N, C-alpha and C positions, 0 to 999 in steps of 0.2 A: 705657739706652745711651749718653746723654751722658755718663755718668760715666767709662765706658770710652775715650769719646774723648778726653776730657779729660786722662786718664792718658796715652795714646799721644802726645798732643799735646805734654804737659809733657816726655817721653822725647824727641821731636823737637827741641823747644827746648834740650834739656840736648846733644843731639847736635850743633845747629849752633853753641853755645857752645863745646862740645869742640874742633870742627874750627878754628874761629876762634882758639882759644888755641894748638891746635897749629900751626898756621899762623904765628902770630905768634912762636912761640918757636923754630921751626925755621929757617923762610924768612926771617923778620924783618918789620919793621914796613912796609915798603915794598912795594907791589905787584911781582910779578915779570912783566916783559914776556913776551909770548907766545913770542918767539924764544928765551927761555932755555929753553922747554920742549922744544923741537926736540933740543938737546944740553944737557941739564940739568946745571947745577952740583952739588956734593955736597951742599949742605942741600936741593936740591929733589928729589933721590933721595932722601934721608933722609924727605922729607915725604911722598913720593908711596910710599914703603914702610910708613911707619906709619899713615897714613890709612885704608888700607883695613882693617887690622887693627881699629883703632878703630871703624870703620863695620861690621864684623862682629858684634863684640861688643855694641854697642848695638843692631844689628838682631836679634840673637838675644834679648837681653832683652825688647826689644818683641815678638817672636815668643813667648816664654815668657809674658808677660803677656796677651797677647791669644788665643791659640791656642784655649782652651777657655773663657776667661771669656765671649766673647761669647754662645755659644750658651746657656750658663748664665743669664746676664743676661736673654737674650732670652726664656726660658721662664719668668723670674721666680722661679727655684728658689732664688736666694741673692742676698744684697746684694754690693756693689761689693768690699769686703774678702775676704769669703769667696770670692766668684767669681775674683778674682787669686790667692788663696792656692791654690785647687783647680786653676788653670791651671798656676801653679809646680810644684806637686806632682805633676801629671800628666805635664808635660814632663820633669820630671827623672826622675820613675820609667819613664818609657818614652823615654829619651834617644836612643837609636839609631835606634828606628822614626819618632821625630819630627823628627829632625835629617836622616837619609839617607832615609828612605821605605822602606816595604816590611820 
């Protein structure tokens, strides 16, 4: 069980790093004051439009990794690599029900 927590934590660290890189490239190296977020500049609008897209992609990746691997690991039916592979295959095979429900 700790192994899937490690994988999800690693993906979280990648997400935090990607957000910092995205902020640094689009907004700049200096922090933006909160007054600029009320009437944002063009670079802040670009950051606010790209960051949810990046977050959605990485959240879906974490969902694919952990959706079915946690129960498989809990029942001790497979190792980490096999459980993650099964979870990825199950989410891809059932994309619409897993993503939108029903």
